[in-house]
C-alpha positions as CSV (number, residue, x, y, z in Angstrom):
1,M,-12.6,-38.4,29.5
2,L,-15.3,-35.7,29.1
3,K,-13.0,-33.2,30.9
4,R,-10.1,-34.1,28.5
5,L,-12.4,-33.6,25.5
6,A,-13.6,-30.2,26.9
7,L,-10.0,-29.1,27.5
8,A,-9.0,-30.2,24.0
9,A,-11.9,-28.3,22.5
10,A,-11.0,-25.2,24.5
11,L,-7.4,-25.4,23.4
12,A,-8.4,-25.8,19.8
13,A,-10.7,-22.8,20.1
14,V,-7.9,-20.7,21.5
15,A,-5.5,-21.8,18.8
16,G,-8.0,-21.0,16.1
17,F,-8.5,-17.6,17.6
18,A,-4.8,-17.0,17.6
19,A,-4.4,-18.1,14.0
20,A,-7.2,-15.8,13.0
21,A,-5.8,-12.7,14.8
22,P,-4.7,-9.9,12.5
23,T,-1.0,-9.9,11.6
24,T,1.0,-6.7,11.0
25,Y,3.6,-6.7,8.3
26,K,6.3,-4.1,7.6
27,I,6.5,-3.0,4.0
28,D,9.8,-4.2,2.3
29,P,10.9,-1.2,0.2
30,N,13.2,-3.4,-1.9
31,H,10.1,-5.3,-3.2
32,T,7.6,-2.4,-3.4
33,D,7.0,0.0,-6.2
34,V,4.4,2.7,-6.8
35,I,4.1,3.5,-10.5
36,A,2.3,6.5,-11.9
37,S,1.4,6.7,-15.6
38,W,-0.3,9.5,-17.7
39,S,-0.9,10.6,-21.3
40,H,1.6,13.0,-22.9
41,F,-0.4,14.8,-25.6
42,G,-1.9,11.5,-26.5
43,F,1.4,10.3,-28.0
44,S,2.9,8.4,-25.2
45,H,2.3,7.2,-21.6
46,P,5.4,8.0,-19.5
47,V,5.8,6.5,-16.0
48,A,7.4,7.6,-12.8
49,H,8.4,5.2,-10.0
50,F,8.1,6.0,-6.3
51,G,10.4,3.9,-4.2
52,Q,11.8,3.9,-0.7
53,V,8.2,3.2,0.5
54,D,7.8,2.8,4.3
55,G,4.8,1.6,6.3
56,S,2.8,-1.3,7.6
57,I,0.0,-3.5,6.5
58,T,-2.2,-5.2,9.0
59,Y,-4.2,-8.1,7.4
60,D,-6.8,-10.4,9.0
61,P,-8.2,-12.9,6.5
62,A,-10.8,-14.0,9.0
63,D,-12.0,-10.4,9.6
64,V,-11.0,-8.3,6.6
65,A,-12.6,-5.2,8.3
66,A,-9.9,-5.4,11.0
67,S,-7.2,-4.9,8.4
68,K,-5.5,-1.5,7.9
69,V,-2.7,0.2,5.9
70,E,-0.4,3.1,6.6
71,V,2.2,4.1,4.1
72,T,4.7,6.9,3.6
73,I,6.2,7.5,0.2
74,P,9.3,9.9,0.3
75,L,9.6,12.1,-2.8
76,A,13.3,11.4,-2.6
77,G,12.5,8.0,-4.1
78,L,10.8,9.4,-7.2
79,N,12.5,8.1,-10.4
80,S,11.2,8.7,-13.9
81,H,14.7,7.7,-15.4
82,V,15.0,11.3,-16.6
83,P,16.9,13.3,-13.9
84,D,15.9,16.8,-15.1
85,F,12.2,15.7,-15.1
86,D,12.5,14.3,-11.6
87,E,13.8,17.6,-10.4
88,H,10.9,19.4,-12.2
89,L,8.4,17.0,-10.5
90,R,9.9,17.8,-7.1
91,S,9.7,21.5,-7.8
92,A,7.0,23.9,-6.7
93,D,5.3,23.4,-10.2
94,F,4.3,19.9,-9.0
95,F,5.0,18.1,-5.7
96,D,6.8,21.0,-4.0
97,A,9.0,18.5,-2.2
98,A,10.9,21.1,-0.3
99,N,7.7,21.9,1.7
100,H,6.0,18.5,1.3
101,P,8.7,15.8,1.3
102,A,6.4,12.8,1.4
103,I,3.1,11.4,0.2
104,T,1.1,9.5,2.8
105,F,-1.8,7.1,2.7
106,K,-3.9,5.9,5.7
107,S,-6.7,3.5,5.3
108,T,-10.2,4.2,6.7
109,K,-11.9,1.0,5.7
110,V,-11.0,-2.4,4.2
111,E,-13.6,-4.6,2.6
112,A,-13.7,-7.9,0.8
113,A,-14.4,-7.6,-3.0
114,G,-14.5,-11.2,-4.1
115,E,-12.1,-14.2,-4.1
116,G,-8.6,-12.9,-3.4
117,K,-9.7,-9.2,-3.8
118,L,-10.1,-6.3,-1.4
119,R,-11.1,-2.7,-1.7
120,V,-9.0,-0.4,0.5
121,H,-10.5,3.0,1.3
122,G,-8.3,5.6,2.7
123,N,-7.0,9.2,2.8
124,L,-4.2,10.2,0.4
125,T,-2.2,13.3,1.2
126,V,-0.2,14.9,-1.5
127,R,1.3,18.4,-1.3
128,G,-0.6,19.0,1.9
129,V,-4.0,18.1,0.3
130,T,-5.9,15.1,1.6
131,K,-8.5,13.3,-0.5
132,P,-10.3,10.0,-0.2
133,V,-9.2,7.3,-2.6
134,V,-10.0,3.6,-3.1
135,L,-7.4,1.0,-4.0
136,D,-8.7,-2.1,-5.9
137,T,-6.4,-4.7,-4.4
138,T,-5.4,-8.2,-5.3
139,I,-4.0,-10.6,-2.6
140,N,-1.0,-12.2,-4.3
141,K,0.1,-14.5,-1.5
142,V,0.2,-14.8,2.3
143,G,2.6,-17.3,3.8
144,E,6.2,-17.8,4.9
145,Q,8.8,-15.8,2.9
146,P,11.4,-18.5,2.1
147,M,14.5,-16.4,2.3
148,A,13.6,-14.6,5.5
149,K,11.7,-17.6,6.9
150,R,9.1,-15.2,8.4
151,P,5.4,-14.6,7.6
152,A,4.9,-12.3,4.7
153,A,2.1,-11.0,2.5
154,G,2.0,-9.6,-1.0
155,F,-0.5,-7.4,-2.7
156,D,-1.1,-5.5,-6.0
157,A,-3.4,-2.5,-6.2
158,T,-4.6,0.0,-8.7
159,T,-6.5,3.3,-8.7
160,T,-6.9,6.4,-10.9
161,L,-6.4,9.9,-9.6
162,K,-6.9,13.5,-10.8
163,R,-3.7,15.3,-10.2
164,S,-5.5,18.6,-10.2
165,D,-7.3,17.5,-7.0
166,F,-3.9,17.7,-5.3
167,G,-2.8,21.0,-6.8
168,L,-0.7,19.3,-9.5
169,G,-2.7,20.2,-12.6
170,K,0.0,22.1,-14.5
171,Y,-0.1,21.5,-18.3
172,A,-3.5,19.8,-18.2
173,P,-5.3,18.7,-20.4
174,N,-2.3,18.3,-22.8
175,V,-0.7,16.2,-20.1
176,S,-3.6,14.2,-18.8
177,D,-5.2,15.2,-15.6
178,E,-6.0,11.6,-14.9
179,V,-3.1,9.5,-13.6
180,S,-3.1,5.7,-13.3
181,I,-1.5,4.3,-10.2
182,R,-0.2,0.7,-10.0
183,I,1.2,-0.6,-6.8
184,T,3.0,-3.8,-6.0
185,T,4.2,-4.6,-2.5
186,E,5.7,-7.3,-0.4
187,A,5.5,-6.9,3.4
188,I,7.0,-9.1,6.1
189,V,6.7,-9.6,9.8
190,P,9.7,-7.9,11.5
191,K,12.3,-10.1,13.2
192,G,11.3,-11.0,16.7
193,D,7.6,-10.5,15.9
194,A,6.9,-13.7,13.9
195,A,5.0,-15.2,16.7
196,A,3.2,-12.1,17.7
197,P,0.1,-11.6,15.5
198,G,-1.6,-8.3,15.9
199,K,1.5,-6.2,16.8
């Protein structure tokens, strides 16, 4: 009986360890949006959306520090709903997409910031310039995605950047140097990986 109890306890410990292992999710570009907003002479706050986001999120609720994020945002997915403005943003005046076709973010540290909250520190690279940023992040939901029937995780995040830090300061301060960033993302375990946490 004692041997059986010991075996059951060992199996439970192993199962608990497996459940707590970090899980890597692939970002779903169809349910992910990066939205930038700024002040235009104080009269309005236009926005630009950055779609076609690619990347992965590794999240471990039992050990938040083991979590990590890597994201690529192609400038081809930029959409302000004003085509001429989109082309201007992609030009050498701003993002210089011909030479720097994507924005990237790679986390350097993830820490808990209260119930359902994280602070994601990382390096943001825009137009070949890399600067540290911090994303104030809300954990929306972690569980099975009903349509895909696979594990998924959803997050919202915000930060504020100075575009001049990345060589994008044209027209400041009439067009505000500070840009507010809002991110919403849904990420899902790829097919075939649902039973493989930590991949």
